[in-house]
matplotlib code that plots the C-alpha trace (Angstrom):
import matplotlib.pyplot as plt

x = [-126.0, -123.2, -121.0, -121.5, -118.1, -118.7, -117.9, -114.4, -113.3, -112.5, -110.9, -108.9, -106.8, -104.2, -103.8, -102.4, -103.3, -107.0, -107.1, -109.8, -108.1, -109.1, -109.9, -107.1, -104.5, -102.7, -103.7, -105.5, -108.4, -106.6, -103.8, -106.4, -108.4, -105.2, -103.9, -107.2, -106.8, -103.2, -104.6, -103.9, -106.4, -107.9, -105.8, -102.6, -103.6, -104.2, -100.8, -99.1, -101.1, -101.8, -103.8, -106.5, -109.3, -111.6, -114.3, -111.9, -110.9, -114.6, -115.4, -112.7, -114.3, -117.8, -116.5, -114.9, -118.2, -120.2, -117.7, -117.9, -121.7, -121.9, -119.2, -119.9, -117.6, -116.8, -115.8, -112.1, -111.0, -109.2]
y = [-107.6, -106.7, -103.8, -100.5, -100.5, -96.9, -95.7, -97.2, -97.2, -94.3, -93.9, -90.7, -90.0, -88.4, -91.6, -94.8, -93.9, -93.8, -97.4, -98.1, -97.8, -97.8, -94.3, -92.4, -94.9, -95.9, -99.5, -100.8, -103.1, -105.4, -106.0, -107.0, -109.3, -110.8, -111.4, -113.3, -115.3, -116.2, -117.7, -114.9, -114.4, -111.1, -111.0, -111.6, -108.8, -106.4, -107.4, -106.6, -103.3, -102.0, -99.0, -101.5, -102.9, -105.9, -103.6, -102.2, -105.7, -106.7, -103.5, -104.5, -107.9, -106.4, -104.0, -106.8, -108.8, -105.9, -105.3, -108.9, -108.9, -106.1, -107.1, -108.9, -111.8, -113.6, -117.2, -117.7, -119.3, -122.6]
z = [4.0, 1.6, 2.5, 0.5, -1.3, -2.6, 1.0, 0.8, -2.8, -5.2, -8.6, -9.0, -12.1, -9.8, -7.7, -9.0, -12.6, -11.9, -10.8, -8.1, -4.7, -1.1, -0.2, 1.6, 0.4, -2.8, -2.3, -5.5, -5.3, -7.7, -5.1, -2.4, -4.7, -6.1, -2.6, -1.8, -5.0, -4.0, -0.8, 1.7, 4.5, 5.4, 8.5, 6.4, 4.0, 6.9, 8.4, 5.1, 4.6, 8.2, 6.8, 5.8, 7.9, 7.6, 6.1, 3.4, 2.3, 2.2, 0.2, -2.4, -2.8, -3.1, -5.7, -7.7, -7.5, -8.8, -11.6, -12.7, -12.5, -15.0, -17.4, -20.7, -21.2, -24.5, -24.6, -24.9, -28.1, -27.5]

ax = plt.figure().add_subplot(projection="3d")
ax.plot(x, y, z, "-o")
ax.set_aspect("equal")
plt.show()
């Protein structure tokens, strides 16, 4: 069962320019997802950002998956 990301992520115009962040922090979802893309493990991310937990990293990934699922993509011109 997928984690309910709404419990862990918020977007507040007063925090990090309204970018989706982990609640109670200034850590943007994009940093977490980018770190995974760069090959970091969940444990390495938590070591770098001790205010995170496994659930918050999973919430960031679930959020990213939902955003991608609802976006409309156009083919890139080559």
